PDB file with SEQRES, HELIX, SHEET and CRYST1 records, atoms N, CA, C and O in Angstrom:
SEQRES   1 A   60  MET ALA ARG GLN SER ARG SER LYS LEU CYS PHE LEU CYS          
SEQRES   2 A   60  ASN GLN ALA ARG ALA MET LEU TYR ARG VAL LYS TYR LEU          
SEQRES   3 A   60  GLU ASP GLY ASP TRP VAL PHE VAL CYS PRO GLN CYS TRP          
SEQRES   4 A   60  PRO GLN ILE SER GLN ASN ASN PRO PHE TYR VAL TYR GLY          
SEQRES   5 A   60  GLY THR TRP LYS ALA LYS LYS LYS                              
HELIX    1 AA1 TRP A   39  SER A   43  1                                   5    
SHEET    1 AA1 3 VAL A  32  VAL A  34  0                                        
SHEET    2 AA1 3 MET A  19  LYS A  24 -1                                        
SHEET    3 AA1 3 VAL A  50  LYS A  56 -1                                        
CRYST1    1.000    1.000    1.000  90.00  90.00  90.00 P 1           1          
ATOM      1  N   MET A   1     -71.784 -68.154 -67.363  1.00  0.00           N  
ATOM      2  CA  MET A   1     -72.281 -67.395 -66.231  1.00  0.00           C  
ATOM      3  C   MET A   1     -71.163 -66.496 -65.708  1.00  0.00           C  
ATOM      4  O   MET A   1     -70.065 -66.979 -65.434  1.00  0.00           O  
ATOM      5  N   ALA A   2     -71.423 -65.213 -65.568  1.00  0.00           N  
ATOM      6  CA  ALA A   2     -70.419 -64.252 -65.111  1.00  0.00           C  
ATOM      7  C   ALA A   2     -70.248 -64.355 -63.601  1.00  0.00           C  
ATOM      8  O   ALA A   2     -71.212 -64.529 -62.856  1.00  0.00           O  
ATOM      9  N   ARG A   3     -68.994 -64.243 -63.173  1.00  0.00           N  
ATOM     10  CA  ARG A   3     -68.706 -64.276 -61.731  1.00  0.00           C  
ATOM     11  C   ARG A   3     -68.845 -62.884 -61.142  1.00  0.00           C  
ATOM     12  O   ARG A   3     -68.473 -61.889 -61.764  1.00  0.00           O  
ATOM     13  N   GLN A   4     -69.376 -62.832 -59.962  1.00  0.00           N  
ATOM     14  CA  GLN A   4     -69.469 -61.569 -59.252  1.00  0.00           C  
ATOM     15  C   GLN A   4     -68.120 -61.226 -58.649  1.00  0.00           C  
ATOM     16  O   GLN A   4     -67.345 -62.109 -58.279  1.00  0.00           O  
ATOM     17  N   SER A   5     -67.852 -59.944 -58.556  1.00  0.00           N  
ATOM     18  CA  SER A   5     -66.640 -59.496 -57.888  1.00  0.00           C  
ATOM     19  C   SER A   5     -66.861 -59.629 -56.386  1.00  0.00           C  
ATOM     20  O   SER A   5     -67.848 -59.131 -55.844  1.00  0.00           O  
ATOM     21  N   ARG A   6     -65.936 -60.302 -55.729  1.00  0.00           N  
ATOM     22  CA  ARG A   6     -66.079 -60.533 -54.293  1.00  0.00           C  
ATOM     23  C   ARG A   6     -65.131 -59.635 -53.522  1.00  0.00           C  
ATOM     24  O   ARG A   6     -64.022 -59.353 -53.975  1.00  0.00           O  
ATOM     25  N   SER A   7     -65.564 -59.196 -52.376  1.00  0.00           N  
ATOM     26  CA  SER A   7     -64.699 -58.453 -51.466  1.00  0.00           C  
ATOM     27  C   SER A   7     -65.294 -58.541 -50.072  1.00  0.00           C  
ATOM     28  O   SER A   7     -66.469 -58.862 -49.893  1.00  0.00           O  
ATOM     29  N   LYS A   8     -64.455 -58.248 -49.095  1.00  0.00           N  
ATOM     30  CA  LYS A   8     -64.884 -58.177 -47.697  1.00  0.00           C  
ATOM     31  C   LYS A   8     -64.307 -56.901 -47.116  1.00  0.00           C  
ATOM     32  O   LYS A   8     -63.362 -56.327 -47.658  1.00  0.00           O  
ATOM     33  N   LEU A   9     -64.884 -56.463 -46.010  1.00  0.00           N  
ATOM     34  CA  LEU A   9     -64.400 -55.261 -45.340  1.00  0.00           C  
ATOM     35  C   LEU A   9     -63.339 -55.615 -44.310  1.00  0.00           C  
ATOM     36  O   LEU A   9     -63.465 -56.600 -43.582  1.00  0.00           O  
ATOM     37  N   CYS A  10     -62.299 -54.802 -44.261  1.00  0.00           N  
ATOM     38  CA  CYS A  10     -61.282 -54.934 -43.226  1.00  0.00           C  
ATOM     39  C   CYS A  10     -61.904 -54.517 -41.899  1.00  0.00           C  
ATOM     40  O   CYS A  10     -62.589 -53.496 -41.822  1.00  0.00           O  
ATOM     41  N   PHE A  11     -61.669 -55.295 -40.870  1.00  0.00           N  
ATOM     42  CA  PHE A  11     -62.223 -55.021 -39.547  1.00  0.00           C  
ATOM     43  C   PHE A  11     -61.726 -53.694 -38.980  1.00  0.00           C  
ATOM     44  O   PHE A  11     -62.457 -53.023 -38.252  1.00  0.00           O  
ATOM     45  N   LEU A  12     -60.494 -53.308 -39.302  1.00  0.00           N  
ATOM     46  CA  LEU A  12     -59.904 -52.097 -38.722  1.00  0.00           C  
ATOM     47  C   LEU A  12     -60.176 -50.830 -39.529  1.00  0.00           C  
ATOM     48  O   LEU A  12     -60.621 -49.827 -38.970  1.00  0.00           O  
ATOM     49  N   CYS A  13     -59.915 -50.864 -40.838  1.00  0.00           N  
ATOM     50  CA  CYS A  13     -60.062 -49.639 -41.643  1.00  0.00           C  
ATOM     51  C   CYS A  13     -61.398 -49.580 -42.379  1.00  0.00           C  
ATOM     52  O   CYS A  13     -61.736 -48.550 -42.962  1.00  0.00           O  
ATOM     53  N   ASN A  14     -62.157 -50.672 -42.358  1.00  0.00           N  
ATOM     54  CA  ASN A  14     -63.492 -50.738 -42.962  1.00  0.00           C  
ATOM     55  C   ASN A  14     -63.486 -50.509 -44.476  1.00  0.00           C  
ATOM     56  O   ASN A  14     -64.484 -50.053 -45.036  1.00  0.00           O  
ATOM     57  N   GLN A  15     -62.372 -50.821 -45.140  1.00  0.00           N  
ATOM     58  CA  GLN A  15     -62.270 -50.704 -46.588  1.00  0.00           C  
ATOM     59  C   GLN A  15     -62.500 -52.069 -47.225  1.00  0.00           C  
ATOM     60  O   GLN A  15     -62.066 -53.090 -46.690  1.00  0.00           O  
ATOM     61  N   ALA A  16     -63.183 -52.085 -48.368  1.00  0.00           N  
ATOM     62  CA  ALA A  16     -63.406 -53.329 -49.100  1.00  0.00           C  
ATOM     63  C   ALA A  16     -62.087 -53.774 -49.724  1.00  0.00           C  
ATOM     64  O   ALA A  16     -61.393 -52.979 -50.359  1.00  0.00           O  
ATOM     65  N   ARG A  17     -61.747 -55.039 -49.541  1.00  0.00           N  
ATOM     66  CA  ARG A  17     -60.475 -55.575 -50.040  1.00  0.00           C  
ATOM     67  C   ARG A  17     -60.709 -56.919 -50.721  1.00  0.00           C  
ATOM     68  O   ARG A  17     -61.671 -57.625 -50.417  1.00  0.00           O  
ATOM     69  N   ALA A  18     -59.815 -57.262 -51.645  1.00  0.00           N  
ATOM     70  CA  ALA A  18     -59.876 -58.537 -52.350  1.00  0.00           C  
ATOM     71  C   ALA A  18     -59.051 -59.616 -51.651  1.00  0.00           C  
ATOM     72  O   ALA A  18     -59.151 -60.794 -51.997  1.00  0.00           O  
ATOM     73  N   MET A  19     -58.238 -59.222 -50.673  1.00  0.00           N  
ATOM     74  CA  MET A  19     -57.450 -60.187 -49.905  1.00  0.00           C  
ATOM     75  C   MET A  19     -57.372 -59.704 -48.454  1.00  0.00           C  
ATOM     76  O   MET A  19     -57.064 -58.542 -48.189  1.00  0.00           O  
ATOM     77  N   LEU A  20     -57.652 -60.605 -47.534  1.00  0.00           N  
ATOM     78  CA  LEU A  20     -57.615 -60.285 -46.112  1.00  0.00           C  
ATOM     79  C   LEU A  20     -57.005 -61.450 -45.343  1.00  0.00           C  
ATOM     80  O   LEU A  20     -57.044 -62.595 -45.793  1.00  0.00           O  
ATOM     81  N   TYR A  21     -56.441 -61.144 -44.181  1.00  0.00           N  
ATOM     82  CA  TYR A  21     -55.908 -62.165 -43.292  1.00  0.00           C  
ATOM     83  C   TYR A  21     -56.907 -62.395 -42.159  1.00  0.00           C  
ATOM     84  O   TYR A  21     -57.439 -61.447 -41.581  1.00  0.00           O  
ATOM     85  N   ARG A  22     -57.148 -63.660 -41.855  1.00  0.00           N  
ATOM     86  CA  ARG A  22     -58.025 -64.021 -40.736  1.00  0.00           C  
ATOM     87  C   ARG A  22     -57.137 -64.135 -39.505  1.00  0.00           C  
ATOM     88  O   ARG A  22     -56.210 -64.945 -39.479  1.00  0.00           O  
ATOM     89  N   VAL A  23     -57.417 -63.326 -38.481  1.00  0.00           N  
ATOM     90  CA  VAL A  23     -56.545 -63.264 -37.316  1.00  0.00           C  
ATOM     91  C   VAL A  23     -57.344 -63.093 -36.028  1.00  0.00           C  
ATOM     92  O   VAL A  23     -58.500 -62.670 -36.033  1.00  0.00           O  
ATOM     93  N   LYS A  24     -56.685 -63.439 -34.930  1.00  0.00           N  
ATOM     94  CA  LYS A  24     -57.115 -63.050 -33.580  1.00  0.00           C  
ATOM     95  C   LYS A  24     -55.984 -62.190 -33.054  1.00  0.00           C  
ATOM     96  O   LYS A  24     -54.815 -62.531 -33.234  1.00  0.00           O  
ATOM     97  N   TYR A  25     -56.310 -61.076 -32.404  1.00  0.00           N  
ATOM     98  CA  TYR A  25     -55.239 -60.234 -31.883  1.00  0.00           C  
ATOM     99  C   TYR A  25     -55.483 -59.737 -30.464  1.00  0.00           C  
ATOM    100  O   TYR A  25     -54.674 -58.982 -29.926  1.00  0.00           O  
ATOM    101  N   LEU A  26     -56.583 -60.149 -29.857  1.00  0.00           N  
ATOM    102  CA  LEU A  26     -56.868 -59.826 -28.460  1.00  0.00           C  
ATOM    103  C   LEU A  26     -56.888 -61.128 -27.657  1.00  0.00           C  
ATOM    104  O   LEU A  26     -57.151 -62.194 -28.215  1.00  0.00           O  
ATOM    105  N   GLU A  27     -56.617 -61.050 -26.379  1.00  0.00           N  
ATOM    106  CA  GLU A  27     -56.527 -62.254 -25.549  1.00  0.00           C  
ATOM    107  C   GLU A  27     -57.768 -63.139 -25.666  1.00  0.00           C  
ATOM    108  O   GLU A  27     -57.646 -64.348 -25.865  1.00  0.00           O  
ATOM    109  N   ASP A  28     -58.938 -62.564 -25.545  1.00  0.00           N  
ATOM    110  CA  ASP A  28     -60.188 -63.312 -25.661  1.00  0.00           C  
ATOM    111  C   ASP A  28     -60.972 -62.891 -26.896  1.00  0.00           C  
ATOM    112  O   ASP A  28     -62.200 -62.972 -26.909  1.00  0.00           O  
ATOM    113  N   GLY A  29     -60.276 -62.446 -27.927  1.00  0.00           N  
ATOM    114  CA  GLY A  29     -60.925 -61.904 -29.114  1.00  0.00           C  
ATOM    115  C   GLY A  29     -61.458 -62.957 -30.066  1.00  0.00           C  
ATOM    116  O   GLY A  29     -61.074 -64.126 -30.019  1.00  0.00           O  
ATOM    117  N   ASP A  30     -62.344 -62.513 -30.922  1.00  0.00           N  
ATOM    118  CA  ASP A  30     -62.900 -63.350 -31.969  1.00  0.00           C  
ATOM    119  C   ASP A  30     -62.021 -63.273 -33.211  1.00  0.00           C  
ATOM    120  O   ASP A  30     -61.143 -62.416 -33.307  1.00  0.00           O  
ATOM    121  N   TRP A  31     -62.261 -64.164 -34.150  1.00  0.00           N  
ATOM    122  CA  TRP A  31     -61.579 -64.099 -35.437  1.00  0.00           C  
ATOM    123  C   TRP A  31     -62.110 -62.900 -36.209  1.00  0.00           C  
ATOM    124  O   TRP A  31     -63.318 -62.667 -36.250  1.00  0.00           O  
ATOM    125  N   VAL A  32     -61.210 -62.145 -36.817  1.00  0.00           N  
ATOM    126  CA  VAL A  32     -61.574 -61.001 -37.648  1.00  0.00           C  
ATOM    127  C   VAL A  32     -60.731 -61.036 -38.919  1.00  0.00           C  
ATOM    128  O   VAL A  32     -59.712 -61.724 -38.975  1.00  0.00           O  
ATOM    129  N   PHE A  33     -61.160 -60.292 -39.938  1.00  0.00           N  
ATOM    130  CA  PHE A  33     -60.409 -60.168 -41.178  1.00  0.00           C  
ATOM    131  C   PHE A  33     -59.773 -58.785 -41.231  1.00  0.00           C  
ATOM    132  O   PHE A  33     -60.447 -57.772 -41.045  1.00  0.00           O  
ATOM    133  N   VAL A  34     -58.462 -58.756 -41.487  1.00  0.00           N  
ATOM    134  CA  VAL A  34     -57.752 -57.486 -41.620  1.00  0.00           C  
ATOM    135  C   VAL A  34     -56.975 -57.475 -42.928  1.00  0.00           C  
ATOM    136  O   VAL A  34     -56.519 -58.517 -43.401  1.00  0.00           O  
ATOM    137  N   CYS A  35     -56.827 -56.286 -43.507  1.00  0.00           N  
ATOM    138  CA  CYS A  35     -56.124 -56.138 -44.774  1.00  0.00           C  
ATOM    139  C   CYS A  35     -54.607 -56.114 -44.554  1.00  0.00           C  
ATOM    140  O   CYS A  35     -54.149 -55.885 -43.435  1.00  0.00           O  
ATOM    141  N   PRO A  36     -53.835 -56.346 -45.602  1.00  0.00           N  
ATOM    142  CA  PRO A  36     -52.372 -56.317 -45.474  1.00  0.00           C  
ATOM    143  C   PRO A  36     -51.831 -54.973 -44.967  1.00  0.00           C  
ATOM    144  O   PRO A  36     -50.777 -54.935 -44.332  1.00  0.00           O  
ATOM    145  N   GLN A  37     -52.533 -53.890 -45.239  1.00  0.00           N  
ATOM    146  CA  GLN A  37     -52.079 -52.575 -44.771  1.00  0.00           C  
ATOM    147  C   GLN A  37     -52.254 -52.415 -43.259  1.00  0.00           C  
ATOM    148  O   GLN A  37     -51.427 -51.769 -42.617  1.00  0.00           O  
ATOM    149  N   CYS A  38     -53.298 -52.981 -42.685  1.00  0.00           N  
ATOM    150  CA  CYS A  38     -53.560 -52.876 -41.242  1.00  0.00           C  
ATOM    151  C   CYS A  38     -52.876 -53.985 -40.444  1.00  0.00           C  
ATOM    152  O   CYS A  38     -52.675 -53.843 -39.238  1.00  0.00           O  
ATOM    153  N   TRP A  39     -52.524 -55.067 -41.095  1.00  0.00           N  
ATOM    154  CA  TRP A  39     -51.961 -56.235 -40.425  1.00  0.00           C  
ATOM    155  C   TRP A  39     -50.738 -55.939 -39.554  1.00  0.00           C  
ATOM    156  O   TRP A  39     -50.679 -56.442 -38.432  1.00  0.00           O  
ATOM    157  N   PRO A  40     -49.744 -55.136 -40.017  1.00  0.00           N  
ATOM    158  CA  PRO A  40     -48.560 -54.909 -39.178  1.00  0.00           C  
ATOM    159  C   PRO A  40     -48.865 -54.280 -37.812  1.00  0.00           C  
ATOM    160  O   PRO A  40     -48.201 -54.599 -36.826  1.00  0.00           O  
ATOM    161  N   GLN A  41     -49.848 -53.404 -37.749  1.00  0.00           N  
ATOM    162  CA  GLN A  41     -50.129 -52.722 -36.484  1.00  0.00           C  
ATOM    163  C   GLN A  41     -50.711 -53.643 -35.422  1.00  0.00           C  
ATOM    164  O   GLN A  41     -50.625 -53.329 -34.234  1.00  0.00           O  
ATOM    165  N   ILE A  42     -51.302 -54.773 -35.811  1.00  0.00           N  
ATOM    166  CA  ILE A  42     -51.852 -55.688 -34.796  1.00  0.00           C  
ATOM    167  C   ILE A  42     -50.992 -56.922 -34.580  1.00  0.00           C  
ATOM    168  O   ILE A  42     -51.139 -57.598 -33.562  1.00  0.00           O  
ATOM    169  N   SER A  43     -50.100 -57.232 -35.511  1.00  0.00           N  
ATOM    170  CA  SER A  43     -49.335 -58.472 -35.403  1.00  0.00           C  
ATOM    171  C   SER A  43     -47.981 -58.304 -34.710  1.00  0.00           C  
ATOM    172  O   SER A  43     -47.518 -59.225 -34.038  1.00  0.00           O  
ATOM    173  N   GLN A  44     -47.353 -57.166 -34.862  1.00  0.00           N  
ATOM    174  CA  GLN A  44     -46.008 -56.970 -34.325  1.00  0.00           C  
ATOM    175  C   GLN A  44     -46.032 -56.809 -32.809  1.00  0.00           C  
ATOM    176  O   GLN A  44     -46.807 -56.021 -32.267  1.00  0.00           O  
ATOM    177  N   ASN A  45     -45.176 -57.564 -32.139  1.00  0.00           N  
ATOM    178  CA  ASN A  45     -45.028 -57.501 -30.681  1.00  0.00           C  
ATOM    179  C   ASN A  45     -46.341 -57.736 -29.939  1.00  0.00           C  
ATOM    180  O   ASN A  45     -46.587 -57.123 -28.901  1.00  0.00           O  
ATOM    181  N   ASN A  46     -47.183 -58.620 -30.468  1.00  0.00           N  
ATOM    182  CA  ASN A  46     -48.471 -58.912 -29.854  1.00  0.00           C  
ATOM    183  C   ASN A  46     -48.491 -60.393 -29.442  1.00  0.00           C  
ATOM    184  O   ASN A  46     -48.560 -61.266 -30.307  1.00  0.00           O  
ATOM    185  N   PRO A  47     -48.431 -60.685 -28.142  1.00  0.00           N  
ATOM    186  CA  PRO A  47     -48.405 -62.086 -27.702  1.00  0.00           C  
ATOM    187  C   PRO A  47     -49.723 -62.828 -27.954  1.00  0.00           C  
ATOM    188  O   PRO A  47     -49.750 -64.057 -27.901  1.00  0.00           O  
ATOM    189  N   PHE A  48     -50.800 -62.114 -28.222  1.00  0.00           N  
ATOM    190  CA  PHE A  48     -52.102 -62.734 -28.437  1.00  0.00           C  
ATOM    191  C   PHE A  48     -52.419 -62.930 -29.914  1.00  0.00           C  
ATOM    192  O   PHE A  48     -53.478 -63.459 -30.253  1.00  0.00           O  
ATOM    193  N   TYR A  49     -51.525 -62.515 -30.787  1.00  0.00           N  
ATOM    194  CA  TYR A  49     -51.751 -62.613 -32.230  1.00  0.00           C  
ATOM    195  C   TYR A  49     -51.732 -64.071 -32.697  1.00  0.00           C  
ATOM    196  O   TYR A  49     -50.818 -64.830 -32.374  1.00  0.00           O  
ATOM    197  N   VAL A  50     -52.774 -64.447 -33.474  1.00  0.00           N  
ATOM    198  CA  VAL A  50     -52.852 -65.775 -34.069  1.00  0.00           C  
ATOM    199  C   VAL A  50     -53.314 -65.607 -35.515  1.00  0.00           C  
ATOM    200  O   VAL A  50     -54.320 -64.951 -35.783  1.00  0.00           O  
ATOM    201  N   TYR A  51     -52.563 -66.209 -36.444  1.00  0.00           N  
ATOM    202  CA  TYR A  51     -52.908 -66.176 -37.863  1.00  0.00           C  
ATOM    203  C   TYR A  51     -53.817 -67.355 -38.173  1.00  0.00           C  
ATOM    204  O   TYR A  51     -53.552 -68.477 -37.741  1.00  0.00           O  
ATOM    205  N   GLY A  52     -54.896 -67.105 -38.924  1.00  0.00           N  
ATOM    206  CA  GLY A  52     -55.840 -68.173 -39.226  1.00  0.00           C  
ATOM    207  C   GLY A  52     -56.069 -68.418 -40.700  1.00  0.00           C  
ATOM    208  O   GLY A  52     -56.994 -69.144 -41.064  1.00  0.00           O  
ATOM    209  N   GLY A  53     -55.246 -67.829 -41.564  1.00  0.00           N  
ATOM    210  CA  GLY A  53     -55.389 -68.081 -42.990  1.00  0.00           C  
ATOM    211  C   GLY A  53     -55.610 -66.810 -43.781  1.00  0.00           C  
ATOM    212  O   GLY A  53     -55.789 -65.730 -43.219  1.00  0.00           O  
ATOM    213  N   THR A  54     -55.595 -66.956 -45.088  1.00  0.00           N  
ATOM    214  CA  THR A  54     -55.778 -65.833 -45.999  1.00  0.00           C  
ATOM    215  C   THR A  54     -57.047 -66.042 -46.801  1.00  0.00           C  
ATOM    216  O   THR A  54     -57.266 -67.116 -47.363  1.00  0.00           O  
ATOM    217  N   TRP A  55     -57.890 -65.009 -46.855  1.00  0.00           N  
ATOM    218  CA  TRP A  55     -59.094 -65.028 -47.674  1.00  0.00           C  
ATOM    219  C   TRP A  55     -58.805 -64.252 -48.948  1.00  0.00           C  
ATOM    220  O   TRP A  55     -58.296 -63.132 -48.891  1.00  0.00           O  
ATOM    221  N   LYS A  56     -59.122 -64.834 -50.094  1.00  0.00           N  
ATOM    222  CA  LYS A  56     -58.908 -64.171 -51.380  1.00  0.00           C  
ATOM    223  C   LYS A  56     -60.194 -64.140 -52.171  1.00  0.00           C  
ATOM    224  O   LYS A  56     -60.971 -65.094 -52.154  1.00  0.00           O  
ATOM    225  N   ALA A  57     -60.418 -63.025 -52.872  1.00  0.00           N  
ATOM    226  CA  ALA A  57     -61.632 -62.866 -53.682  1.00  0.00           C  
ATOM    227  C   ALA A  57     -61.635 -63.841 -54.844  1.00  0.00           C  
ATOM    228  O   ALA A  57     -62.685 -64.382 -55.189  1.00  0.00           O  
ATOM    229  N   LYS A  58     -60.496 -64.072 -55.446  1.00  0.00           N  
ATOM    230  CA  LYS A  58     -60.410 -64.993 -56.582  1.00  0.00           C  
ATOM    231  C   LYS A  58     -60.026 -66.370 -56.082  1.00  0.00           C  
ATOM    232  O   LYS A  58     -58.966 -66.561 -55.485  1.00  0.00           O  
ATOM    233  N   LYS A  59     -60.899 -67.319 -56.333  1.00  0.00           N  
ATOM    234  CA  LYS A  59     -60.604 -68.707 -55.978  1.00  0.00           C  
ATOM    235  C   LYS A  59     -59.917 -69.369 -57.152  1.00  0.00           C  
ATOM    236  O   LYS A  59     -60.126 -68.999 -58.307  1.00  0.00           O  
ATOM    237  N   LYS A  60     -59.095 -70.351 -56.839  1.00  0.00           N  
ATOM    238  CA  LYS A  60     -58.385 -71.073 -57.911  1.00  0.00           C  
ATOM    239  C   LYS A  60     -59.324 -71.894 -58.743  1.00  0.00           C  
ATOM    240  O   LYS A  60     -58.892 -72.561 -59.683  1.00  0.00           O  
TER     241      LYS A  60                                                      
END                                                                             
């Protein structure tokens, strides 16, 4: 059985990605998925930033 290619959209840039970080970056924000390219702009110097894991298209 062939596996489907998996991807999710980055919450910020709306691009389909094979790897995303699950994060909270607003004081009362929900969990969102962001790509490695967008991650620095929300994580640096942000007291509300919380890392919640990495989502990958390819499972082990």
